[in-house]
Structure formats: C-alpha cells, structure tokens
PDB file of N, CA, C and O in Angstrom:
ATOM      1  N   UNK A   1     109.414  89.928  99.054  1.00  0.00           N
ATOM      2  CA  UNK A   1     108.646  91.122  99.346  1.00  0.00           C
ATOM      3  C   UNK A   1     107.160  90.776  99.334  1.00  0.00           C
ATOM      4  O   UNK A   1     106.675  90.092  98.433  1.00  0.00           O
ATOM      5  N   UNK A   2     106.462  91.248 100.330  1.00  0.00           N
ATOM      6  CA  UNK A   2     105.014  91.068 100.389  1.00  0.00           C
ATOM      7  C   UNK A   2     104.335  92.197  99.638  1.00  0.00           C
ATOM      8  O   UNK A   2     104.823  93.326  99.612  1.00  0.00           O
ATOM      9  N   UNK A   3     103.199  91.877  99.027  1.00  0.00           N
ATOM     10  CA  UNK A   3     102.423  92.900  98.331  1.00  0.00           C
ATOM     11  C   UNK A   3     101.024  92.957  98.929  1.00  0.00           C
ATOM     12  O   UNK A   3     100.517  91.979  99.478  1.00  0.00           O
ATOM     13  N   UNK A   4     100.431  94.105  98.809  1.00  0.00           N
ATOM     14  CA  UNK A   4      99.089  94.347  99.343  1.00  0.00           C
ATOM     15  C   UNK A   4      98.061  93.572  98.506  1.00  0.00           C
ATOM     16  O   UNK A   4      98.101  93.632  97.278  1.00  0.00           O
ATOM     17  N   UNK A   5      97.145  92.850  99.152  1.00  0.00           N
ATOM     18  CA  UNK A   5      96.118  92.137  98.386  1.00  0.00           C
ATOM     19  C   UNK A   5      95.093  93.076  97.751  1.00  0.00           C
ATOM     20  O   UNK A   5      94.355  92.674  96.851  1.00  0.00           O
ATOM     21  N   UNK A   6      95.045  94.329  98.217  1.00  0.00           N
ATOM     22  CA  UNK A   6      94.077  95.295  97.691  1.00  0.00           C
ATOM     23  C   UNK A   6      94.622  96.039  96.469  1.00  0.00           C
ATOM     24  O   UNK A   6      93.938  96.151  95.451  1.00  0.00           O
ATOM     25  N   UNK A   7      95.876  96.556  96.574  1.00  0.00           N
ATOM     26  CA  UNK A   7      96.402  97.374  95.474  1.00  0.00           C
ATOM     27  C   UNK A   7      97.716  96.833  94.892  1.00  0.00           C
ATOM     28  O   UNK A   7      98.265  97.440  93.972  1.00  0.00           O
ATOM     29  N   UNK A   8      98.216  95.742  95.389  1.00  0.00           N
ATOM     30  CA  UNK A   8      99.443  95.059  94.939  1.00  0.00           C
ATOM     31  C   UNK A   8     100.721  95.910  95.075  1.00  0.00           C
ATOM     32  O   UNK A   8     101.699  95.683  94.363  1.00  0.00           O
ATOM     33  N   UNK A   9     100.704  96.869  95.977  1.00  0.00           N
ATOM     34  CA  UNK A   9     101.904  97.678  96.230  1.00  0.00           C
ATOM     35  C   UNK A   9     102.677  97.075  97.408  1.00  0.00           C
ATOM     36  O   UNK A   9     102.241  96.098  98.018  1.00  0.00           O
ATOM     37  N   UNK A  10     103.826  97.673  97.714  1.00  0.00           N
ATOM     38  CA  UNK A  10     104.673  97.183  98.798  1.00  0.00           C
ATOM     39  C   UNK A  10     103.992  97.293 100.156  1.00  0.00           C
ATOM     40  O   UNK A  10     103.163  98.174 100.385  1.00  0.00           O
ATOM     41  N   UNK A  11     104.358  96.381 101.050  1.00  0.00           N
ATOM     42  CA  UNK A  11     103.841  96.423 102.411  1.00  0.00           C
ATOM     43  C   UNK A  11     104.994  96.412 103.395  1.00  0.00           C
ATOM     44  O   UNK A  11     106.134  96.118 103.036  1.00  0.00           O
ATOM     45  N   UNK A  12     104.686  96.737 104.639  1.00  0.00           N
ATOM     46  CA  UNK A  12     105.679  96.639 105.704  1.00  0.00           C
ATOM     47  C   UNK A  12     105.079  95.815 106.827  1.00  0.00           C
ATOM     48  O   UNK A  12     103.865  95.797 107.029  1.00  0.00           O
ATOM     49  N   UNK A  13     105.957  95.131 107.555  1.00  0.00           N
ATOM     50  CA  UNK A  13     105.516  94.288 108.656  1.00  0.00           C
ATOM     51  C   UNK A  13     105.366  95.151 109.898  1.00  0.00           C
ATOM     52  O   UNK A  13     106.298  95.851 110.295  1.00  0.00           O
ATOM     53  N   UNK A  14     104.191  95.098 110.508  1.00  0.00           N
ATOM     54  CA  UNK A  14     103.949  95.835 111.743  1.00  0.00           C
ATOM     55  C   UNK A  14     104.394  95.005 112.946  1.00  0.00           C
ATOM     56  O   UNK A  14     105.081  95.500 113.839  1.00  0.00           O
ATOM     57  N   UNK A  15     103.999  93.762 112.951  1.00  0.00           N
ATOM     58  CA  UNK A  15     104.397  92.847 114.021  1.00  0.00           C
ATOM     59  C   UNK A  15     104.202  91.414 113.543  1.00  0.00           C
ATOM     60  O   UNK A  15     103.455  91.161 112.597  1.00  0.00           O
ATOM     61  N   UNK A  16     104.868  90.495 114.194  1.00  0.00           N
ATOM     62  CA  UNK A  16     104.684  89.094 113.856  1.00  0.00           C
ATOM     63  C   UNK A  16     104.936  88.249 115.091  1.00  0.00           C
ATOM     64  O   UNK A  16     105.600  88.676 116.036  1.00  0.00           O
ATOM     65  N   UNK A  17     104.390  87.035 115.062  1.00  0.00           N
ATOM     66  CA  UNK A  17     104.608  86.115 116.172  1.00  0.00           C
ATOM     67  C   UNK A  17     104.531  84.692 115.662  1.00  0.00           C
ATOM     68  O   UNK A  17     103.866  84.401 114.668  1.00  0.00           O
ATOM     69  N   UNK A  18     105.226  83.811 116.365  1.00  0.00           N
ATOM     70  CA  UNK A  18     105.208  82.399 116.010  1.00  0.00           C
ATOM     71  C   UNK A  18     103.971  81.752 116.615  1.00  0.00           C
ATOM     72  O   UNK A  18     103.736  81.857 117.819  1.00  0.00           O
ATOM     73  N   UNK A  19     103.191  81.094 115.794  1.00  0.00           N
ATOM     74  CA  UNK A  19     102.036  80.330 116.264  1.00  0.00           C
ATOM     75  C   UNK A  19     102.519  78.948 116.715  1.00  0.00           C
ATOM     76  O   UNK A  19     102.089  78.434 117.748  1.00  0.00           O
ATOM     77  N   UNK A  20     103.409  78.365 115.932  1.00  0.00           N
ATOM     78  CA  UNK A  20     104.038  77.086 116.245  1.00  0.00           C
ATOM     79  C   UNK A  20     105.394  77.077 115.549  1.00  0.00           C
ATOM     80  O   UNK A  20     105.811  78.084 114.978  1.00  0.00           O
ATOM     81  N   UNK A  21     106.071  75.952 115.599  1.00  0.00           N
ATOM     82  CA  UNK A  21     107.370  75.857 114.927  1.00  0.00           C
ATOM     83  C   UNK A  21     107.225  75.932 113.407  1.00  0.00           C
ATOM     84  O   UNK A  21     108.185  76.254 112.707  1.00  0.00           O
ATOM     85  N   UNK A  22     106.034  75.639 112.897  1.00  0.00           N
ATOM     86  CA  UNK A  22     105.811  75.630 111.447  1.00  0.00           C
ATOM     87  C   UNK A  22     104.971  76.792 110.931  1.00  0.00           C
ATOM     88  O   UNK A  22     104.877  76.980 109.718  1.00  0.00           O
ATOM     89  N   UNK A  23     104.363  77.570 111.803  1.00  0.00           N
ATOM     90  CA  UNK A  23     103.448  78.640 111.375  1.00  0.00           C
ATOM     91  C   UNK A  23     103.840  79.960 112.033  1.00  0.00           C
ATOM     92  O   UNK A  23     104.103  80.013 113.234  1.00  0.00           O
ATOM     93  N   UNK A  24     103.874  81.026 111.227  1.00  0.00           N
ATOM     94  CA  UNK A  24     104.150  82.373 111.734  1.00  0.00           C
ATOM     95  C   UNK A  24     103.040  83.304 111.253  1.00  0.00           C
ATOM     96  O   UNK A  24     102.672  83.296 110.079  1.00  0.00           O
ATOM     97  N   UNK A  25     102.511  84.111 112.185  1.00  0.00           N
ATOM     98  CA  UNK A  25     101.450  85.075 111.892  1.00  0.00           C
ATOM     99  C   UNK A  25     102.082  86.459 111.789  1.00  0.00           C
ATOM    100  O   UNK A  25     102.823  86.875 112.680  1.00  0.00           O
ATOM    101  N   UNK A  26     101.791  87.171 110.703  1.00  0.00           N
ATOM    102  CA  UNK A  26     102.375  88.482 110.461  1.00  0.00           C
ATOM    103  C   UNK A  26     101.278  89.494 110.171  1.00  0.00           C
ATOM    104  O   UNK A  26     100.387  89.242 109.360  1.00  0.00           O
ATOM    105  N   UNK A  27     101.350  90.642 110.840  1.00  0.00           N
ATOM    106  CA  UNK A  27     100.424  91.748 110.566  1.00  0.00           C
ATOM    107  C   UNK A  27     101.168  92.769 109.719  1.00  0.00           C
ATOM    108  O   UNK A  27     102.244  93.235 110.093  1.00  0.00           O
ATOM    109  N   UNK A  28     100.583  93.114 108.567  1.00  0.00           N
ATOM    110  CA  UNK A  28     101.239  93.992 107.600  1.00  0.00           C
ATOM    111  C   UNK A  28     100.369  95.215 107.298  1.00  0.00           C
ATOM    112  O   UNK A  28      99.162  95.216 107.539  1.00  0.00           O
ATOM    113  N   UNK A  29     101.017  96.254 106.765  1.00  0.00           N
ATOM    114  CA  UNK A  29     100.310  97.452 106.327  1.00  0.00           C
ATOM    115  C   UNK A  29     100.890  97.887 104.990  1.00  0.00           C
ATOM    116  O   UNK A  29     102.106  97.900 104.797  1.00  0.00           O
ATOM    117  N   UNK A  30     100.008  98.239 104.082  1.00  0.00           N
ATOM    118  CA  UNK A  30     100.425  98.707 102.759  1.00  0.00           C
ATOM    119  C   UNK A  30     101.019 100.107 102.877  1.00  0.00           C
ATOM    120  O   UNK A  30     100.457 100.971 103.550  1.00  0.00           O
ATOM    121  N   UNK A  31     102.140 100.325 102.229  1.00  0.00           N
ATOM    122  CA  UNK A  31     102.771 101.648 102.260  1.00  0.00           C
ATOM    123  C   UNK A  31     102.102 102.620 101.288  1.00  0.00           C
ATOM    124  O   UNK A  31     102.364 103.822 101.331  1.00  0.00           O
ATOM    125  N   UNK A  32     101.228 102.092 100.401  1.00  0.00           N
ATOM    126  CA  UNK A  32     100.559 102.936  99.411  1.00  0.00           C
ATOM    127  C   UNK A  32      99.149 103.339  99.857  1.00  0.00           C
ATOM    128  O   UNK A  32      98.838 104.526  99.954  1.00  0.00           O
ATOM    129  N   UNK A  33      98.300 102.337 100.128  1.00  0.00           N
ATOM    130  CA  UNK A  33      96.894 102.637 100.455  1.00  0.00           C
ATOM    131  C   UNK A  33      96.583 102.545 101.951  1.00  0.00           C
ATOM    132  O   UNK A  33      95.500 102.945 102.378  1.00  0.00           O
ATOM    133  N   UNK A  34      97.513 102.026 102.749  1.00  0.00           N
ATOM    134  CA  UNK A  34      97.300 101.943 104.185  1.00  0.00           C
ATOM    135  C   UNK A  34      96.508 100.731 104.643  1.00  0.00           C
ATOM    136  O   UNK A  34      96.291 100.552 105.841  1.00  0.00           O
ATOM    137  N   UNK A  35      96.073  99.897 103.707  1.00  0.00           N
ATOM    138  CA  UNK A  35      95.300  98.700 104.039  1.00  0.00           C
ATOM    139  C   UNK A  35      96.118  97.803 104.971  1.00  0.00           C
ATOM    140  O   UNK A  35      97.310  97.595 104.745  1.00  0.00           O
ATOM    141  N   UNK A  36      95.475  97.267 106.025  1.00  0.00           N
ATOM    142  CA  UNK A  36      96.142  96.358 106.963  1.00  0.00           C
ATOM    143  C   UNK A  36      95.566  94.961 106.794  1.00  0.00           C
ATOM    144  O   UNK A  36      94.371  94.790 106.548  1.00  0.00           O
ATOM    145  N   UNK A  37      96.427  93.976 106.928  1.00  0.00           N
ATOM    146  CA  UNK A  37      95.980  92.599 106.790  1.00  0.00           C
ATOM    147  C   UNK A  37      96.881  91.669 107.592  1.00  0.00           C
ATOM    148  O   UNK A  37      98.003  92.018 107.959  1.00  0.00           O
ATOM    149  N   UNK A  38      96.358  90.482 107.851  1.00  0.00           N
ATOM    150  CA  UNK A  38      97.092  89.452 108.573  1.00  0.00           C
ATOM    151  C   UNK A  38      97.527  88.392 107.574  1.00  0.00           C
ATOM    152  O   UNK A  38      96.764  88.018 106.684  1.00  0.00           O
ATOM    153  N   UNK A  39      98.743  87.913 107.721  1.00  0.00           N
ATOM    154  CA  UNK A  39      99.289  86.938 106.797  1.00  0.00           C
ATOM    155  C   UNK A  39      99.849  85.774 107.597  1.00  0.00           C
ATOM    156  O   UNK A  39     100.463  85.975 108.645  1.00  0.00           O
ATOM    157  N   UNK A  40      99.637  84.558 107.107  1.00  0.00           N
ATOM    158  CA  UNK A  40     100.177  83.375 107.749  1.00  0.00           C
ATOM    159  C   UNK A  40     101.237  82.764 106.843  1.00  0.00           C
ATOM    160  O   UNK A  40     101.007  82.550 105.653  1.00  0.00           O
ATOM    161  N   UNK A  41     102.392  82.488 107.419  1.00  0.00           N
ATOM    162  CA  UNK A  41     103.469  81.819 106.689  1.00  0.00           C
ATOM    163  C   UNK A  41     103.593  80.413 107.258  1.00  0.00           C
ATOM    164  O   UNK A  41     103.682  80.226 108.471  1.00  0.00           O
ATOM    165  N   UNK A  42     103.597  79.429 106.365  1.00  0.00           N
ATOM    166  CA  UNK A  42     103.625  78.032 106.789  1.00  0.00           C
ATOM    167  C   UNK A  42     104.877  77.357 106.237  1.00  0.00           C
ATOM    168  O   UNK A  42     105.216  77.499 105.062  1.00  0.00           O
ATOM    169  N   UNK A  43     105.553  76.621 107.113  1.00  0.00           N
ATOM    170  CA  UNK A  43     106.713  75.841 106.692  1.00  0.00           C
ATOM    171  C   UNK A  43     106.232  74.718 105.797  1.00  0.00           C
ATOM    172  O   UNK A  43     105.266  74.025 106.119  1.00  0.00           O
ATOM    173  N   UNK A  44     106.918  74.535 104.654  1.00  0.00           N
ATOM    174  CA  UNK A  44     106.519  73.480 103.730  1.00  0.00           C
ATOM    175  C   UNK A  44     107.482  72.305 103.768  1.00  0.00           C
ATOM    176  O   UNK A  44     107.071  71.176 104.039  1.00  0.00           O
ATOM    177  N   UNK A  45     108.769  72.558 103.497  1.00  0.00           N
ATOM    178  CA  UNK A  45     109.748  71.472 103.493  1.00  0.00           C
ATOM    179  C   UNK A  45     111.152  72.045 103.552  1.00  0.00           C
ATOM    180  O   UNK A  45     111.370  73.225 103.276  1.00  0.00           O
ATOM    181  N   UNK A  46     112.092  71.201 103.912  1.00  0.00           N
ATOM    182  CA  UNK A  46     113.492  71.586 103.903  1.00  0.00           C
ATOM    183  C   UNK A  46     114.020  71.497 102.483  1.00  0.00           C
ATOM    184  O   UNK A  46     113.604  70.637 101.707  1.00  0.00           O
ATOM    185  N   UNK A  47     114.934  72.386 102.153  1.00  0.00           N
ATOM    186  CA  UNK A  47     115.589  72.342 100.855  1.00  0.00           C
ATOM    187  C   UNK A  47     116.936  71.669 101.062  1.00  0.00           C
ATOM    188  O   UNK A  47     117.737  72.111 101.885  1.00  0.00           O
ATOM    189  N   UNK A  48     117.181  70.612 100.325  1.00  0.00           N
ATOM    190  CA  UNK A  48     118.401  69.844 100.493  1.00  0.00           C
ATOM    191  C   UNK A  48     119.416  70.283  99.448  1.00  0.00           C
ATOM    192  O   UNK A  48     119.085  70.473  98.277  1.00  0.00           O
ATOM    193  N   UNK A  49     120.644  70.437  99.889  1.00  0.00           N
ATOM    194  CA  UNK A  49     121.706  70.849  98.987  1.00  0.00           C
ATOM    195  C   UNK A  49     121.965  69.750  97.956  1.00  0.00           C
ATOM    196  O   UNK A  49     122.036  68.569  98.297  1.00  0.00           O
ATOM    197  N   UNK A  50     122.101  70.141  96.727  1.00  0.00           N
ATOM    198  CA  UNK A  50     122.408  69.208  95.654  1.00  0.00           C
ATOM    199  C   UNK A  50     123.900  68.909  95.699  1.00  0.00           C
ATOM    200  O   UNK A  50     124.717  69.764  95.356  1.00  0.00           O
ATOM    201  N   UNK A  51     124.253  67.719  96.115  1.00  0.00           N
ATOM    202  CA  UNK A  51     125.664  67.358  96.267  1.00  0.00           C
ATOM    203  C   UNK A  51     126.364  67.156  94.926  1.00  0.00           C
ATOM    204  O   UNK A  51     127.594  67.111  94.873  1.00  0.00           O
ATOM    205  N   UNK A  52     125.612  67.035  93.861  1.00  0.00           N
ATOM    206  CA  UNK A  52     126.211  66.834  92.548  1.00  0.00           C
ATOM    207  C   UNK A  52     126.369  68.142  91.771  1.00  0.00           C
ATOM    208  O   UNK A  52     126.833  68.136  90.630  1.00  0.00           O
ATOM    209  N   UNK A  53     125.987  69.254  92.383  1.00  0.00           N
ATOM    210  CA  UNK A  53     126.093  70.551  91.711  1.00  0.00           C
ATOM    211  C   UNK A  53     127.552  70.958  91.589  1.00  0.00           C
ATOM    212  O   UNK A  53     128.363  70.656  92.465  1.00  0.00           O
ATOM    213  N   UNK A  54     127.878  71.633  90.520  1.00  0.00           N
ATOM    214  CA  UNK A  54     129.244  72.108  90.307  1.00  0.00           C
ATOM    215  C   UNK A  54     129.231  73.616  90.102  1.00  0.00           C
ATOM    216  O   UNK A  54     128.232  74.192  89.673  1.00  0.00           O
ATOM    217  N   UNK A  55     130.336  74.228  90.409  1.00  0.00           N
ATOM    218  CA  UNK A  55     130.476  75.669  90.216  1.00  0.00           C
ATOM    219  C   UNK A  55     130.527  75.984  88.725  1.00  0.00           C
ATOM    220  O   UNK A  55     130.937  75.138  87.931  1.00  0.00           O
ATOM    221  N   UNK A  56     130.113  77.203  88.330  1.00  0.00           N
ATOM    222  CA  UNK A  56     130.187  77.570  86.916  1.00  0.00           C
ATOM    223  C   UNK A  56     131.632  77.626  86.432  1.00  0.00           C
ATOM    224  O   UNK A  56     132.536  77.981  87.188  1.00  0.00           O
ATOM    225  N   UNK A  57     131.839  77.277  85.181  1.00  0.00           N
ATOM    226  CA  UNK A  57     133.173  77.294  84.581  1.00  0.00           C
ATOM    227  C   UNK A  57     133.566  78.739  84.291  1.00  0.00           C
ATOM    228  O   UNK A  57     132.891  79.405  83.506  1.00  0.00           O
ATOM    229  N   UNK A  58     134.655  79.251  84.913  1.00  0.00           N
ATOM    230  CA  UNK A  58     135.042  80.650  84.699  1.00  0.00           C
ATOM    231  C   UNK A  58     135.396  80.984  83.255  1.00  0.00           C
ATOM    232  O   UNK A  58     135.298  82.141  82.846  1.00  0.00           O
ATOM    233  N   UNK A  59     135.805  79.988  82.482  1.00  0.00           N
ATOM    234  CA  UNK A  59     136.136  80.285  81.081  1.00  0.00           C
ATOM    235  C   UNK A  59     134.884  80.416  80.229  1.00  0.00           C
ATOM    236  O   UNK A  59     134.875  81.164  79.251  1.00  0.00           O
ATOM    237  N   UNK A  60     133.818  79.690  80.594  1.00  0.00           N
ATOM    238  CA  UNK A  60     132.581  79.757  79.816  1.00  0.00           C
ATOM    239  C   UNK A  60     131.616  80.817  80.343  1.00  0.00           C
ATOM    240  O   UNK A  60     130.904  81.454  79.566  1.00  0.00           O
ATOM    241  N   UNK A  61     131.591  81.008  81.673  1.00  0.00           N
ATOM    242  CA  UNK A  61     130.666  81.947  82.305  1.00  0.00           C
ATOM    243  C   UNK A  61     131.420  82.828  83.295  1.00  0.00           C
ATOM    244  O   UNK A  61     131.210  82.704  84.501  1.00  0.00           O
ATOM    245  N   UNK A  62     132.293  83.716  82.820  1.00  0.00           N
ATOM    246  CA  UNK A  62     133.126  84.489  83.743  1.00  0.00           C
ATOM    247  C   UNK A  62     132.336  85.420  84.666  1.00  0.00           C
ATOM    248  O   UNK A  62     132.699  85.574  85.832  1.00  0.00           O
ATOM    249  N   UNK A  63     131.267  86.042  84.168  1.00  0.00           N
ATOM    250  CA  UNK A  63     130.475  86.948  85.009  1.00  0.00           C
ATOM    251  C   UNK A  63     129.780  86.196  86.140  1.00  0.00           C
ATOM    252  O   UNK A  63     129.783  86.641  87.288  1.00  0.00           O
ATOM    253  N   UNK A  64     129.187  85.059  85.806  1.00  0.00           N
ATOM    254  CA  UNK A  64     128.479  84.274  86.824  1.00  0.00           C
ATOM    255  C   UNK A  64     129.464  83.726  87.850  1.00  0.00           C
ATOM    256  O   UNK A  64     129.180  83.734  89.048  1.00  0.00           O
ATOM    257  N   UNK A  65     130.613  83.252  87.391  1.00  0.00           N
ATOM    258  CA  UNK A  65     131.617  82.712  88.304  1.00  0.00           C
ATOM    259  C   UNK A  65     132.133  83.800  89.248  1.00  0.00           C
ATOM    260  O   UNK A  65     132.350  83.545  90.432  1.00  0.00           O
ATOM    261  N   UNK A  66     132.329  85.014  88.723  1.00  0.00           N
ATOM    262  CA  UNK A  66     132.817  86.126  89.548  1.00  0.00           C
ATOM    263  C   UNK A  66     131.778  86.531  90.598  1.00  0.00           C
ATOM    264  O   UNK A  66     132.122  86.770  91.756  1.00  0.00           O
ATOM    265  N   UNK A  67     130.497  86.608  90.188  1.00  0.00           N
ATOM    266  CA  UNK A  67     129.435  86.946  91.139  1.00  0.00           C
ATOM    267  C   UNK A  67     129.297  85.887  92.217  1.00  0.00           C
ATOM    268  O   UNK A  67     129.100  86.209  93.388  1.00  0.00           O
ATOM    269  N   UNK A  68     129.400  84.614  91.822  1.00  0.00           N
ATOM    270  CA  UNK A  68     129.297  83.526  92.791  1.00  0.00           C
ATOM    271  C   UNK A  68     130.437  83.609  93.800  1.00  0.00           C
ATOM    272  O   UNK A  68     130.224  83.458  95.003  1.00  0.00           O
ATOM    273  N   UNK A  69     131.643  83.850  93.306  1.00  0.00           N
ATOM    274  CA  UNK A  69     132.819  83.944  94.175  1.00  0.00           C
ATOM    275  C   UNK A  69     132.667  85.093  95.174  1.00  0.00           C
ATOM    276  O   UNK A  69     132.942  84.914  96.360  1.00  0.00           O
ATOM    277  N   UNK A  70     132.239  86.261  94.717  1.00  0.00           N
ATOM    278  CA  UNK A  70     132.093  87.398  95.617  1.00  0.00           C
ATOM    279  C   UNK A  70     130.956  87.177  96.616  1.00  0.00           C
ATOM    280  O   UNK A  70     131.053  87.617  97.761  1.00  0.00           O
ATOM    281  N   UNK A  71     129.879  86.502  96.198  1.00  0.00           N
ATOM    282  CA  UNK A  71     128.786  86.206  97.107  1.00  0.00           C
ATOM    283  C   UNK A  71     129.249  85.247  98.206  1.00  0.00           C
ATOM    284  O   UNK A  71     128.945  85.456  99.380  1.00  0.00           O
ATOM    285  N   UNK A  72     129.981  84.199  97.829  1.00  0.00           N
ATOM    286  CA  UNK A  72     130.476  83.247  98.820  1.00  0.00           C
ATOM    287  C   UNK A  72     131.459  83.904  99.783  1.00  0.00           C
ATOM    288  O   UNK A  72     131.455  83.601 100.976  1.00  0.00           O
ATOM    289  N   UNK A  73     132.305  84.805  99.270  1.00  0.00           N
ATOM    290  CA  UNK A  73     133.249  85.512 100.133  1.00  0.00           C
ATOM    291  C   UNK A  73     132.517  86.424 101.106  1.00  0.00           C
ATOM    292  O   UNK A  73     132.869  86.477 102.284  1.00  0.00           O
ATOM    293  N   UNK A  74     131.499  87.147 100.631  1.00  0.00           N
ATOM    294  CA  UNK A  74     130.779  88.070 101.506  1.00  0.00           C
ATOM    295  C   UNK A  74     129.984  87.334 102.578  1.00  0.00           C
ATOM    296  O   UNK A  74     129.778  87.868 103.668  1.00  0.00           O
ATOM    297  N   UNK A  75     129.537  86.119 102.282  1.00  0.00           N
ATOM    298  CA  UNK A  75     128.793  85.332 103.254  1.00  0.00           C
ATOM    299  C   UNK A  75     129.719  84.540 104.181  1.00  0.00           C
ATOM    300  O   UNK A  75     129.262  83.919 105.140  1.00  0.00           O
ATOM    301  N   UNK A  76     131.008  84.565 103.892  1.00  0.00           N
ATOM    302  CA  UNK A  76     131.968  83.834 104.719  1.00  0.00           C
ATOM    303  C   UNK A  76     131.878  82.333 104.531  1.00  0.00           C
ATOM    304  O   UNK A  76     132.194  81.572 105.446  1.00  0.00           O
ATOM    305  N   UNK A  77     131.454  81.904 103.367  1.00  0.00           N
ATOM    306  CA  UNK A  77     131.291  80.475 103.121  1.00  0.00           C
ATOM    307  C   UNK A  77     132.524  79.825 102.502  1.00  0.00           C
ATOM    308  O   UNK A  77     132.586  78.604 102.354  1.00  0.00           O
ATOM    309  N   UNK A  78     133.488  80.638 102.147  1.00  0.00           N
ATOM    310  CA  UNK A  78     134.715  80.070 101.592  1.00  0.00           C
ATOM    311  C   UNK A  78     135.683  79.786 102.724  1.00  0.00           C
ATOM    312  O   UNK A  78     135.923  80.639 103.579  1.00  0.00           O
ATOM    313  N   UNK A  79     136.223  78.613 102.725  1.00  0.00           N
ATOM    314  CA  UNK A  79     137.210  78.254 103.732  1.00  0.00           C
ATOM    315  C   UNK A  79     138.576  78.223 103.077  1.00  0.00           C
ATOM    316  O   UNK A  79     138.740  77.730 101.961  1.00  0.00           O
ATOM    317  N   UNK A  80     139.544  78.754 103.784  1.00  0.00           N
ATOM    318  CA  UNK A  80     140.891  78.783 103.249  1.00  0.00           C
ATOM    319  C   UNK A  80     141.505  77.400 103.377  1.00  0.00           C
ATOM    320  O   UNK A  80     141.592  76.851 104.475  1.00  0.00           O
ATOM    321  N   UNK A  81     141.923  76.848 102.272  1.00  0.00           N
ATOM    322  CA  UNK A  81     142.626  75.568 102.284  1.00  0.00           C
ATOM    323  C   UNK A  81     143.984  75.796 101.644  1.00  0.00           C
ATOM    324  O   UNK A  81     144.065  76.052 100.443  1.00  0.00           O
ATOM    325  N   UNK A  82     145.054  75.706 102.428  1.00  0.00           N
ATOM    326  CA  UNK A  82     146.367  75.960 101.868  1.00  0.00           C
ATOM    327  C   UNK A  82     146.730  74.907 100.831  1.00  0.00           C
ATOM    328  O   UNK A  82     146.454  73.719 100.998  1.00  0.00           O
ATOM    329  N   UNK A  83     147.351  75.370  99.768  1.00  0.00           N
ATOM    330  CA  UNK A  83     147.788  74.454  98.716  1.00  0.00           C
ATOM    331  C   UNK A  83     149.066  73.756  99.178  1.00  0.00           C
ATOM    332  O   UNK A  83     149.916  74.375  99.819  1.00  0.00           O
ATOM    333  N   UNK A  84     149.202  72.485  98.857  1.00  0.00           N
ATOM    334  CA  UNK A  84     150.419  71.796  99.262  1.00  0.00           C
ATOM    335  C   UNK A  84     151.624  72.385  98.535  1.00  0.00           C
ATOM    336  O   UNK A  84     151.541  72.791  97.376  1.00  0.00           O
ATOM    337  N   UNK A  85     152.738  72.418  99.248  1.00  0.00           N
ATOM    338  CA  UNK A  85     153.944  72.973  98.624  1.00  0.00           C
ATOM    339  C   UNK A  85     154.427  72.015  97.546  1.00  0.00           C
ATOM    340  O   UNK A  85     154.355  70.798  97.712  1.00  0.00           O
ATOM    341  N   UNK A  86     154.914  72.561  96.451  1.00  0.00           N
ATOM    342  CA  UNK A  86     155.340  71.700  95.349  1.00  0.00           C
ATOM    343  C   UNK A  86     156.524  70.826  95.777  1.00  0.00           C
ATOM    344  O   UNK A  86     157.405  71.265  96.516  1.00  0.00           O
ATOM    345  N   UNK A  87     156.521  69.619  95.309  1.00  0.00           N
ATOM    346  CA  UNK A  87     157.622  68.694  95.600  1.00  0.00           C
ATOM    347  C   UNK A  87     158.522  68.603  94.387  1.00  0.00           C
ATOM    348  O   UNK A  87     158.074  68.693  93.244  1.00  0.00           O
ATOM    349  N   UNK A  88     159.759  68.428  94.656  1.00  0.00           N
ATOM    350  CA  UNK A  88     160.733  68.337  93.572  1.00  0.00           C
ATOM    351  C   UNK A  88     160.641  66.977  92.912  1.00  0.00           C
ATOM    352  O   UNK A  88     160.439  65.962  93.577  1.00  0.00           O
ATOM    353  N   UNK A  89     160.790  66.968  91.592  1.00  0.00           N
ATOM    354  CA  UNK A  89     160.774  65.718  90.866  1.00  0.00           C
ATOM    355  C   UNK A  89     162.083  64.971  91.015  1.00  0.00           C
ATOM    356  O   UNK A  89     162.159  63.767  90.771  1.00  0.00           O
ATOM    357  N   UNK A  90     163.120  65.705  91.422  1.00  0.00           N
ATOM    358  CA  UNK A  90     164.447  65.089  91.569  1.00  0.00           C
ATOM    359  C   UNK A  90     164.840  65.081  93.036  1.00  0.00           C
ATOM    360  O   UNK A  90     164.529  66.016  93.775  1.00  0.00           O
ATOM    361  N   UNK A  91     165.503  64.061  93.442  1.00  0.00           N
ATOM    362  CA  UNK A  91     165.967  63.974  94.818  1.00  0.00           C
ATOM    363  C   UNK A  91     167.495  64.121  94.800  1.00  0.00           C
ATOM    364  O   UNK A  91     168.187  63.394  94.087  1.00  0.00           O
ATOM    365  N   UNK A  92     168.009  65.069  95.591  1.00  0.00           N
ATOM    366  CA  UNK A  92     169.457  65.271  95.655  1.00  0.00           C
ATOM    367  C   UNK A  92     169.991  64.605  96.908  1.00  0.00           C
ATOM    368  O   UNK A  92     169.382  64.677  97.975  1.00  0.00           O
ATOM    369  N   UNK A  93     171.126  63.960  96.766  1.00  0.00           N
ATOM    370  CA  UNK A  93     171.739  63.267  97.899  1.00  0.00           C
ATOM    371  C   UNK A  93     172.907  64.063  98.432  1.00  0.00           C
ATOM    372  O   UNK A  93     173.555  63.642  99.390  1.00  0.00           O
TER     373      UNK A  93
END
C-alpha cells in the first residue's frame, strides 16, 4: 500500500506507465487530503526460491501448516501426484 508523503494516509493510483523494463511511473492521489504526487518504482533484483526450504511441520505448527496448505491450494500451486498402489509383501502362485 502506498501512503501520502504529506499526511501518511492511503492513496489511490490515478494512472501509471512503464518508462522502461525496470522503471514504472505512477501518479497517485491521497484519499484523505487530496494531495497528488508522482512515484517511481524501480526494479532492484530477482528473488530466487530457496531450494533448501521445507514446509512447516504440521505436528509442531498446525496453524501455519494449514494456512500454507490453503494458500497453495487457492493459488493452484499444488499438483496432484497419485500415490503408488500398495504392493503385497507376499506373492501367491
């Protein structure tokens, strides 16, 4: 959320345009005092996924694990992987 530099209240975007692939210019207006200002957003760096990260343990952090699961489901990031059918330990002839 952007805040007004004059009164620190909420603002809304009036219009925006890309200056380049790394810079975006945004014109905003404060919803409280009406002050208008121009804002520049600059690309800094890519965020790389941590490949060593693990999901929270549901037995230790059940609330966090449940929220994570529902967030991944709502974003469609969970892929269905069927579990292999159990194999019998004994072979019948």
